[in-house]
C-alpha positions, 0 to 999 in steps of 0.5 A, a space after each residue: 249750423 253745418 251738420 257734420 259728416 256722419 261716417 260708418 266705419 266697417 272692418 273686422 280689426 279692432 285696431 283699424 276700427 279705432 285708428 280710423 275713429 281717432 283720425 276722424 275725431 280730429 276733424 270738427 266736420 266729421 262724426 263717427 256714427 258707428 264702428 262694425 266688424 262686419 256687414 251685418 253689424 253695419 247693417 243694424 247701424 244703417 237701419 237706425 241712422 243712414 250715414 253720409 260715407 261708409 268705409 269699408 274693409 273687404 275681407 271680413 267674416 260672414 259677409 265679404 265687403 264686395 258683396 255688401 258694397 253690391 247690395 247697398 250700391 243696388 238697394 240704397 246707394 251710399 258713397 263708399 270709400 274702399 280701404 285696401 291693403 296694398 297686395 296683388 290680391 287687394 289691388 284686384 279687389 279694390 279695382 272690382 269695388 270701383 266698378 261696383 260703385 265705391 267712390 274711392 280707394 285708399 291704403 289702410 292707414 300706416 302706424 309706424 311713425 306719428 309723422 306719417 299717421 298725421 299725414 294719413 289723418 289730413 288725407 283721409 279727412 280730406 277725402 271723406 269731406 269730398 266723398 260726402 258730396 258725391 251723388 251716388 246712383 243705384 248701380 246693378 253690376 253686369 258682368 264685363 265683356 272682354 275682347 276675344 282677339 289676342 293682341 299679337 304683334 310681330 314679336 311672336 313670330 319674329 322676336 323683338 328687334 331694335 327700334 327703327 324710326 320710319 315716321 316722317 312726321 310727328 304724331 299726335 299725342 293725347 294726355 289724360 289726367 284724372 283722380 276720384 272716379 277717374 278709373 270708370 271714366 278712363 275705362 269709359 273713354 278708352 273702350 270706345 277707341 280703336 286701334 289706329 288712335 293716337 298714342 295716349 298717356 295717363 296719369 291716374 291717382 292710385 297708390 302703388 301697385 294698384 296701377 299695374 292691375 288697373 292697366 292689365 284690366 283695361 287691356 283685358 276690355 279695350 280694343 286698343 293696347 293698355 300698359 303701365 308705363 316703363 322708363 324709356 317706352 315709346 308713346 305709340 298709336 293704339 297704346 295708353 301708357 298708365 303712369 305707375 302709382 310710385 312715380 311722375 311720368 314725363 313725355 320726352 321726345 327725341 326726333 319724331 319719337 315720343 317716349 316717357 321717363 319716369 321720375 322720383 322726387 316729391 308729391 306735387 299737388 299731393 300727388 305722385 304721379 301728378 297730373 300737372 307734371 304730365 301735362 307740363 311735359 306735354 306742353 314742352 314736347 308735343 306743343 301744338 301736336 297734343 291733346 289734353 284731357 281732364 276728367 273726374 277728380 278732387 283737387 286741382 292737380 291738372 288744371 294748370 298744366 291743362 292751360 300750359 298745353 293750351 297756351 302751347 297750342 294744343 287743343 283741350 278738353 275738360 269733362 262736364 260737371 254732370 258726368 263727373 263723380 267729383 267735379 274738382 280738377 275739371 272746374 279748376 282747369 275751366 275756372 283758369 279757361 284752360 279748356 277749349 271745350 266742355 264735354 260729358 264723358 260719353 262724348 269726349 272719345 269722339 271728340 278727341 277723334 274728331 280732333 286727331 291730327 291727320 
């Protein structure tokens, strides 16, 4: 008989603790072994019975969630899912939590309608099951090294002028898709790139508001420019556009200029933005002038889209199992024979540069 996944809920709100317990009790594969109002109470539970997964609030009395997370990941690593509120402060803190070793970030469950609660229950349980399979490693957090040179352009002197297309050839477009574990994978990938690299478009499964802060943090850390995409943004060398958490992002082309459009619509593969949506648009509008990269993530979003890119003549890369936090999306792409290369994360930036169109 398969053992149930043991979950410890850590949150200072009794309502949230009880709500999450009821959500998990609806799944026969999950067992709640304790509910703690703060990290000190959580520690007492852990001494008695080590959980398979911890859900962790950030703002709590006596010890904040980030401090507790750092202690856990440096002493006795356990897969941790951070439960965050959708605020600017919550987004910044959640991104730090991912850097400190949290596997996933979820927004606090909404209780406004029965249907919303049921949908959240399915999502939470699905993620808990996936996170329970993650082999987390001991992590000692080092302070990030920020770039020292501001990214000024001529706009600071001359102001902005109408776009003038001077290119005489079609540039390469690099499309990247990721989910669980992707924030750190994308950071590791982008931080290796120089300012003359091909233009990049990225879908990372994240809640709305998180993507803006994610892009701003990457922009501080990377040599290239990183920004949350806006409708009509051009895809430019030395720049990465990250799809906002509330919209699908598609690549379009006007002459030799590539640009992005943001679209509403339903969830695709349970996500908005969807990697499949981006990859399909890249296959249509960039074809062989594109490179597709699928990184760590739960589920199958992006696998079919990567295959469409390959069939359109693009080169494609999947992250290998050993370097993935969750070998879901890359595994599905590999199974479809959608990837030309299967590489560890540390080698992907170098391969991208080698494959760049000159």
